[in-house]
N, C-alpha and C positions, 0 to 999 in steps of 0.2 A: 713588248712595249704597248702602250695605249696610244690612241690618237683621237683627235677631233678635227673634222674639216669644217671650217667656218666660211661663210660668204662675207667678204669684206665689202666696204662701202661702194667699191667700183664693180661689184658683182663677181670678182675673182674668187675661185675656190682655193682656200689657203689651209693646208694641213699643219697641224702642230702635233709632234710626237713627244711623249713624256713617259717617265718611268712608272712601273706598276704600283709603286707605293703611294702615288698621288691619285686621288679619286677623280673621276671624270667631272663630277660636280665642282670640285675644288678648282680645277683648271678653268671651267666654265665661268666661275665667279671672277676670274682675272681678266676676262674679255667679255664684259657684260653687254655690249651694244651690237656685236656681230651675230648674225643668224647661224645657228648650228645646222649644217646640212647632213652630217653623218658622224658616227662615233663607234669605236670598238677597239679591237686589238689588232696589232700589225705584227707579222712574223716575216723574217727574212729566210727564204728557202732557196734551194738550188735553182729553182725556176724564177726567182725574183721575190717581190713583196707579195704577201698574202694577207688580206684583211677579213676579219669575221667578228661577229658578236652583235649584241644589242645592249644599249644603255637605257634602261627604262626610266631612270631619273631625268634624262634629257629628252626622252621621247625620240631617240635616234638609234639607228642601227647601221651596220656596214652595208655598203652598196657595191655593186660589181665594179664600178669605175674607180673606187677609192684606191686600189692598188696602183693603177695607172697614174692617178693624180699625185700620189706620194712619190712614186718613182720619178716622175717628171720634175717634181720640186727638187729632188736631190740631184738629178742629172743636169739641170740648168746651171747651177752654181751661182745664180744671181736672181734678181727679182723681175727679170724681163718676162713678157708673156709669150 
């Protein structure tokens, strides 16, 4: 799967995961006002989530903390901080 982590208006890092058939740029166009913090590919491994890659079109790449941010977003089950 692909992902982009946006910074919302409150400063919260918000990940969006989407299928490989959608281009990063196409998803970016759907959320035009949020700042892109990172983007790449996410894989589910036996050790958990693993993020990697660079998206030149967005000027973004995977960061070390992305796996943790995505895992936390799925673990919460709600929008609380």
